[in-house]
NUZA-926381 format. One record per residue (C-alpha): residue number from 1; chain; y, x, z. Coordinates in Angstrom, 2 decimals, always signed. Layout:
% residues N
<pt num="NUM" chaine="A" yy="Y" xx="X" zz="Z"/>
...
This chain:
% residues 198
<pt num="1" chaine="A" yy="+154.85" xx="+182.66" zz="+91.59"/>
<pt num="2" chaine="A" yy="+156.62" xx="+180.05" zz="+89.43"/>
<pt num="3" chaine="A" yy="+154.79" xx="+178.41" zz="+86.51"/>
<pt num="4" chaine="A" yy="+156.46" xx="+175.72" zz="+84.41"/>
<pt num="5" chaine="A" yy="+153.20" xx="+174.31" zz="+83.02"/>
<pt num="6" chaine="A" yy="+149.56" xx="+174.52" zz="+84.19"/>
<pt num="7" chaine="A" yy="+148.00" xx="+177.27" zz="+86.33"/>
<pt num="8" chaine="A" yy="+144.24" xx="+177.93" zz="+86.39"/>
<pt num="9" chaine="A" yy="+142.70" xx="+180.08" zz="+89.17"/>
<pt num="10" chaine="A" yy="+139.03" xx="+180.95" zz="+88.54"/>
<pt num="11" chaine="A" yy="+138.27" xx="+183.57" zz="+91.21"/>
<pt num="12" chaine="A" yy="+139.12" xx="+184.39" zz="+94.81"/>
<pt num="13" chaine="A" yy="+142.92" xx="+184.61" zz="+94.94"/>
<pt num="14" chaine="A" yy="+145.56" xx="+185.47" zz="+97.54"/>
<pt num="15" chaine="A" yy="+149.24" xx="+184.77" zz="+96.85"/>
<pt num="16" chaine="A" yy="+151.73" xx="+186.04" zz="+99.46"/>
<pt num="17" chaine="A" yy="+154.94" xx="+184.37" zz="+98.25"/>
<pt num="18" chaine="A" yy="+155.86" xx="+180.80" zz="+97.42"/>
<pt num="19" chaine="A" yy="+153.91" xx="+179.18" zz="+94.56"/>
<pt num="20" chaine="A" yy="+155.44" xx="+176.51" zz="+92.30"/>
<pt num="21" chaine="A" yy="+153.53" xx="+174.91" zz="+89.43"/>
<pt num="22" chaine="A" yy="+155.26" xx="+172.42" zz="+87.13"/>
<pt num="23" chaine="A" yy="+151.98" xx="+171.06" zz="+85.76"/>
<pt num="24" chaine="A" yy="+148.43" xx="+171.05" zz="+87.09"/>
<pt num="25" chaine="A" yy="+147.10" xx="+173.68" zz="+89.49"/>
<pt num="26" chaine="A" yy="+143.34" xx="+174.10" zz="+88.93"/>
<pt num="27" chaine="A" yy="+141.44" xx="+176.20" zz="+91.48"/>
<pt num="28" chaine="A" yy="+137.78" xx="+177.14" zz="+90.86"/>
<pt num="29" chaine="A" yy="+137.38" xx="+179.82" zz="+93.53"/>
<pt num="30" chaine="A" yy="+138.59" xx="+180.22" zz="+97.10"/>
<pt num="31" chaine="A" yy="+142.38" xx="+180.53" zz="+97.21"/>
<pt num="32" chaine="A" yy="+144.84" xx="+181.38" zz="+99.97"/>
<pt num="33" chaine="A" yy="+148.56" xx="+180.70" zz="+99.61"/>
<pt num="34" chaine="A" yy="+150.41" xx="+182.54" zz="+102.39"/>
<pt num="35" chaine="A" yy="+153.67" xx="+180.64" zz="+101.85"/>
<pt num="36" chaine="A" yy="+154.62" xx="+177.26" zz="+100.39"/>
<pt num="37" chaine="A" yy="+152.63" xx="+175.60" zz="+97.58"/>
<pt num="38" chaine="A" yy="+154.23" xx="+173.03" zz="+95.30"/>
<pt num="39" chaine="A" yy="+152.54" xx="+171.53" zz="+92.23"/>
<pt num="40" chaine="A" yy="+152.65" xx="+168.33" zz="+90.23"/>
<pt num="41" chaine="A" yy="+148.86" xx="+167.85" zz="+90.41"/>
<pt num="42" chaine="A" yy="+146.29" xx="+169.90" zz="+92.33"/>
<pt num="43" chaine="A" yy="+142.61" xx="+170.00" zz="+91.34"/>
<pt num="44" chaine="A" yy="+140.38" xx="+172.38" zz="+93.32"/>
<pt num="45" chaine="A" yy="+136.61" xx="+172.84" zz="+93.34"/>
<pt num="46" chaine="A" yy="+136.86" xx="+175.76" zz="+95.76"/>
<pt num="47" chaine="A" yy="+138.31" xx="+176.12" zz="+99.24"/>
<pt num="48" chaine="A" yy="+142.12" xx="+176.01" zz="+99.49"/>
<pt num="49" chaine="A" yy="+144.07" xx="+177.55" zz="+102.39"/>
<pt num="50" chaine="A" yy="+147.86" xx="+177.19" zz="+102.61"/>
<pt num="51" chaine="A" yy="+149.51" xx="+179.01" zz="+105.52"/>
<pt num="52" chaine="A" yy="+152.76" xx="+177.03" zz="+105.39"/>
<pt num="53" chaine="A" yy="+153.19" xx="+173.70" zz="+103.60"/>
<pt num="54" chaine="A" yy="+151.79" xx="+172.02" zz="+100.47"/>
<pt num="55" chaine="A" yy="+153.32" xx="+169.34" zz="+98.27"/>
<pt num="56" chaine="A" yy="+151.75" xx="+167.60" zz="+95.28"/>
<pt num="57" chaine="A" yy="+154.01" xx="+165.10" zz="+93.50"/>
<pt num="58" chaine="A" yy="+150.99" xx="+163.64" zz="+91.70"/>
<pt num="59" chaine="A" yy="+147.36" xx="+163.43" zz="+92.80"/>
<pt num="60" chaine="A" yy="+145.28" xx="+165.94" zz="+94.75"/>
<pt num="61" chaine="A" yy="+141.53" xx="+166.51" zz="+94.41"/>
<pt num="62" chaine="A" yy="+139.68" xx="+169.03" zz="+96.59"/>
<pt num="63" chaine="A" yy="+135.96" xx="+169.69" zz="+96.22"/>
<pt num="64" chaine="A" yy="+135.86" xx="+171.86" zz="+99.32"/>
<pt num="65" chaine="A" yy="+137.87" xx="+172.33" zz="+102.52"/>
<pt num="66" chaine="A" yy="+141.67" xx="+171.90" zz="+102.56"/>
<pt num="67" chaine="A" yy="+143.45" xx="+173.85" zz="+105.31"/>
<pt num="68" chaine="A" yy="+147.25" xx="+173.73" zz="+105.65"/>
<pt num="69" chaine="A" yy="+149.19" xx="+175.48" zz="+108.43"/>
<pt num="70" chaine="A" yy="+152.27" xx="+173.26" zz="+108.05"/>
<pt num="71" chaine="A" yy="+153.01" xx="+169.87" zz="+106.49"/>
<pt num="72" chaine="A" yy="+151.08" xx="+168.38" zz="+103.55"/>
<pt num="73" chaine="A" yy="+152.54" xx="+165.75" zz="+101.23"/>
<pt num="74" chaine="A" yy="+150.72" xx="+164.11" zz="+98.29"/>
<pt num="75" chaine="A" yy="+152.67" xx="+161.70" zz="+96.11"/>
<pt num="76" chaine="A" yy="+149.65" xx="+160.08" zz="+94.46"/>
<pt num="77" chaine="A" yy="+146.01" xx="+159.59" zz="+95.39"/>
<pt num="78" chaine="A" yy="+144.02" xx="+162.18" zz="+97.36"/>
<pt num="79" chaine="A" yy="+140.31" xx="+162.95" zz="+97.42"/>
<pt num="80" chaine="A" yy="+138.71" xx="+165.60" zz="+99.68"/>
<pt num="81" chaine="A" yy="+134.94" xx="+166.17" zz="+99.72"/>
<pt num="82" chaine="A" yy="+134.92" xx="+168.34" zz="+102.85"/>
<pt num="83" chaine="A" yy="+136.96" xx="+168.86" zz="+106.02"/>
<pt num="84" chaine="A" yy="+140.77" xx="+168.62" zz="+106.20"/>
<pt num="85" chaine="A" yy="+142.87" xx="+170.53" zz="+108.76"/>
<pt num="86" chaine="A" yy="+146.66" xx="+170.05" zz="+108.75"/>
<pt num="87" chaine="A" yy="+148.88" xx="+171.82" zz="+111.29"/>
<pt num="88" chaine="A" yy="+151.83" xx="+169.45" zz="+110.81"/>
<pt num="89" chaine="A" yy="+152.41" xx="+166.03" zz="+109.23"/>
<pt num="90" chaine="A" yy="+149.95" xx="+164.69" zz="+106.64"/>
<pt num="91" chaine="A" yy="+151.59" xx="+162.18" zz="+104.27"/>
<pt num="92" chaine="A" yy="+149.76" xx="+160.49" zz="+101.36"/>
<pt num="93" chaine="A" yy="+151.49" xx="+157.86" zz="+99.22"/>
<pt num="94" chaine="A" yy="+148.44" xx="+156.61" zz="+97.29"/>
<pt num="95" chaine="A" yy="+144.81" xx="+155.92" zz="+98.13"/>
<pt num="96" chaine="A" yy="+142.93" xx="+158.47" zz="+100.26"/>
<pt num="97" chaine="A" yy="+139.24" xx="+159.32" zz="+100.38"/>
<pt num="98" chaine="A" yy="+137.77" xx="+161.84" zz="+102.84"/>
<pt num="99" chaine="A" yy="+134.12" xx="+162.87" zz="+103.03"/>
<pt num="100" chaine="A" yy="+134.51" xx="+165.20" zz="+106.03"/>
<pt num="101" chaine="A" yy="+136.56" xx="+165.53" zz="+109.21"/>
<pt num="102" chaine="A" yy="+140.35" xx="+165.08" zz="+109.26"/>
<pt num="103" chaine="A" yy="+142.46" xx="+166.97" zz="+111.79"/>
<pt num="104" chaine="A" yy="+146.25" xx="+166.57" zz="+111.74"/>
<pt num="105" chaine="A" yy="+149.12" xx="+166.03" zz="+114.17"/>
<pt num="106" chaine="A" yy="+150.45" xx="+163.01" zz="+112.27"/>
<pt num="107" chaine="A" yy="+148.76" xx="+161.15" zz="+109.39"/>
<pt num="108" chaine="A" yy="+150.63" xx="+158.69" zz="+107.14"/>
<pt num="109" chaine="A" yy="+149.04" xx="+156.87" zz="+104.20"/>
<pt num="110" chaine="A" yy="+150.74" xx="+153.96" zz="+102.48"/>
<pt num="111" chaine="A" yy="+147.64" xx="+153.18" zz="+100.40"/>
<pt num="112" chaine="A" yy="+143.97" xx="+152.62" zz="+101.25"/>
<pt num="113" chaine="A" yy="+142.26" xx="+155.07" zz="+103.63"/>
<pt num="114" chaine="A" yy="+138.54" xx="+155.51" zz="+102.95"/>
<pt num="115" chaine="A" yy="+136.36" xx="+157.58" zz="+105.26"/>
<pt num="116" chaine="A" yy="+133.16" xx="+159.35" zz="+104.22"/>
<pt num="117" chaine="A" yy="+129.90" xx="+157.54" zz="+103.53"/>
<pt num="118" chaine="A" yy="+127.92" xx="+159.27" zz="+106.28"/>
<pt num="119" chaine="A" yy="+125.48" xx="+157.28" zz="+108.41"/>
<pt num="120" chaine="A" yy="+128.03" xx="+156.79" zz="+111.21"/>
<pt num="121" chaine="A" yy="+131.63" xx="+157.27" zz="+109.98"/>
<pt num="122" chaine="A" yy="+134.08" xx="+156.83" zz="+112.85"/>
<pt num="123" chaine="A" yy="+137.64" xx="+157.27" zz="+114.09"/>
<pt num="124" chaine="A" yy="+138.40" xx="+158.92" zz="+117.44"/>
<pt num="125" chaine="A" yy="+141.77" xx="+158.65" zz="+119.20"/>
<pt num="126" chaine="A" yy="+141.92" xx="+161.07" zz="+122.11"/>
<pt num="127" chaine="A" yy="+144.92" xx="+161.78" zz="+124.33"/>
<pt num="128" chaine="A" yy="+145.21" xx="+165.41" zz="+125.43"/>
<pt num="129" chaine="A" yy="+146.71" xx="+164.17" zz="+128.70"/>
<pt num="130" chaine="A" yy="+146.44" xx="+160.97" zz="+130.75"/>
<pt num="131" chaine="A" yy="+148.12" xx="+158.95" zz="+128.00"/>
<pt num="132" chaine="A" yy="+147.19" xx="+155.62" zz="+126.43"/>
<pt num="133" chaine="A" yy="+145.83" xx="+155.90" zz="+122.86"/>
<pt num="134" chaine="A" yy="+146.58" xx="+152.83" zz="+120.74"/>
<pt num="135" chaine="A" yy="+146.36" xx="+151.30" zz="+117.27"/>
<pt num="136" chaine="A" yy="+149.15" xx="+149.10" zz="+115.89"/>
<pt num="137" chaine="A" yy="+148.83" xx="+146.37" zz="+113.25"/>
<pt num="138" chaine="A" yy="+152.15" xx="+145.26" zz="+111.75"/>
<pt num="139" chaine="A" yy="+153.64" xx="+143.51" zz="+108.72"/>
<pt num="140" chaine="A" yy="+156.97" xx="+142.26" zz="+107.48"/>
<pt num="141" chaine="A" yy="+158.38" xx="+139.12" zz="+109.12"/>
<pt num="142" chaine="A" yy="+161.48" xx="+137.52" zz="+107.54"/>
<pt num="143" chaine="A" yy="+161.94" xx="+140.70" zz="+105.49"/>
<pt num="144" chaine="A" yy="+161.88" xx="+143.00" zz="+108.51"/>
<pt num="145" chaine="A" yy="+159.06" xx="+145.40" zz="+109.40"/>
<pt num="146" chaine="A" yy="+157.45" xx="+144.79" zz="+112.79"/>
<pt num="147" chaine="A" yy="+157.03" xx="+147.58" zz="+115.30"/>
<pt num="148" chaine="A" yy="+153.65" xx="+145.93" zz="+115.77"/>
<pt num="149" chaine="A" yy="+152.18" xx="+142.44" zz="+115.61"/>
<pt num="150" chaine="A" yy="+149.06" xx="+143.37" zz="+117.57"/>
<pt num="151" chaine="A" yy="+148.44" xx="+146.52" zz="+119.60"/>
<pt num="152" chaine="A" yy="+145.01" xx="+147.66" zz="+120.76"/>
<pt num="153" chaine="A" yy="+145.47" xx="+150.05" zz="+123.66"/>
<pt num="154" chaine="A" yy="+143.30" xx="+151.99" zz="+126.09"/>
<pt num="155" chaine="A" yy="+145.36" xx="+151.29" zz="+129.21"/>
<pt num="156" chaine="A" yy="+143.10" xx="+153.10" zz="+131.68"/>
<pt num="157" chaine="A" yy="+139.67" xx="+154.64" zz="+132.10"/>
<pt num="158" chaine="A" yy="+138.07" xx="+151.17" zz="+132.15"/>
<pt num="159" chaine="A" yy="+140.84" xx="+148.89" zz="+130.83"/>
<pt num="160" chaine="A" yy="+141.40" xx="+147.85" zz="+127.19"/>
<pt num="161" chaine="A" yy="+144.47" xx="+145.76" zz="+126.34"/>
<pt num="162" chaine="A" yy="+145.23" xx="+143.55" zz="+123.33"/>
<pt num="163" chaine="A" yy="+148.96" xx="+142.83" zz="+123.27"/>
<pt num="164" chaine="A" yy="+151.42" xx="+141.15" zz="+120.93"/>
<pt num="165" chaine="A" yy="+149.09" xx="+138.41" zz="+119.66"/>
<pt num="166" chaine="A" yy="+149.60" xx="+134.90" zz="+120.99"/>
<pt num="167" chaine="A" yy="+146.39" xx="+133.65" zz="+119.35"/>
<pt num="168" chaine="A" yy="+143.08" xx="+135.52" zz="+119.16"/>
<pt num="169" chaine="A" yy="+140.29" xx="+133.89" zz="+117.16"/>
<pt num="170" chaine="A" yy="+136.63" xx="+134.77" zz="+117.70"/>
<pt num="171" chaine="A" yy="+134.21" xx="+133.06" zz="+115.30"/>
<pt num="172" chaine="A" yy="+130.99" xx="+134.50" zz="+116.69"/>
<pt num="173" chaine="A" yy="+129.19" xx="+134.46" zz="+120.04"/>
<pt num="174" chaine="A" yy="+131.22" xx="+135.89" zz="+122.92"/>
<pt num="175" chaine="A" yy="+129.25" xx="+137.91" zz="+125.46"/>
<pt num="176" chaine="A" yy="+130.82" xx="+139.54" zz="+128.53"/>
<pt num="177" chaine="A" yy="+128.67" xx="+141.63" zz="+130.87"/>
<pt num="178" chaine="A" yy="+131.15" xx="+141.62" zz="+133.77"/>
<pt num="179" chaine="A" yy="+134.08" xx="+139.36" zz="+134.70"/>
<pt num="180" chaine="A" yy="+136.25" xx="+137.46" zz="+132.19"/>
<pt num="181" chaine="A" yy="+139.82" xx="+136.45" zz="+133.05"/>
<pt num="182" chaine="A" yy="+141.62" xx="+133.89" zz="+130.82"/>
<pt num="183" chaine="A" yy="+145.36" xx="+133.45" zz="+131.43"/>
<pt num="184" chaine="A" yy="+146.43" xx="+131.30" zz="+128.46"/>
<pt num="185" chaine="A" yy="+145.20" xx="+128.16" zz="+126.68"/>
<pt num="186" chaine="A" yy="+141.85" xx="+129.14" zz="+125.15"/>
<pt num="187" chaine="A" yy="+139.41" xx="+127.56" zz="+122.72"/>
<pt num="188" chaine="A" yy="+135.96" xx="+129.09" zz="+122.18"/>
<pt num="189" chaine="A" yy="+133.89" xx="+127.46" zz="+119.43"/>
<pt num="190" chaine="A" yy="+130.74" xx="+129.59" zz="+119.67"/>
<pt num="191" chaine="A" yy="+128.41" xx="+130.39" zz="+122.55"/>
<pt num="192" chaine="A" yy="+130.02" xx="+132.09" zz="+125.57"/>
<pt num="193" chaine="A" yy="+128.05" xx="+134.20" zz="+128.01"/>
<pt num="194" chaine="A" yy="+129.61" xx="+135.80" zz="+131.10"/>
<pt num="195" chaine="A" yy="+127.52" xx="+138.04" zz="+133.32"/>
<pt num="196" chaine="A" yy="+130.05" xx="+138.04" zz="+136.15"/>
<pt num="197" chaine="A" yy="+132.84" xx="+135.66" zz="+137.16"/>
<pt num="198" chaine="A" yy="+134.63" xx="+133.44" zz="+134.62"/>
């Protein structure tokens, strides 16, 4: 299906070939696209299932679940009120807001990532082997992008490493239930409590 302007889908729909929309794709009912989906802007109040890949050059707004079997790319902002499941890479250029669970092999967002306003929103990094999950913080230094400036890494079942930073500043009270090992010059301005050996 190729549409140069807008496409409005009001009922349950199943499209078996590729779908290309030059304008806005509006989906009111549950829709399944069994091949590739490409649109300038996607606005959906119903559930959207794409078996292969989806690309929106503009913004994407989904009132229900978004399920994509392959890669998903959104050139503008993205808002999803329910769960997101992406089989491949998930790439969002603008701001992102998710009210449900996100499941993807690789997530990239160059804007702001906002998680749902539930009582306990959280992020889980789980290795499916005996790997070391980590989070990198980086910025540009002398015009060049860092691999990372600081890396937070789960190095073992009971070991958490902070690497890359030469200075770590803690403004509040520091409390350690077990042992604390300090290998560099350290300055602690607040109260320090160590339950084991310092």
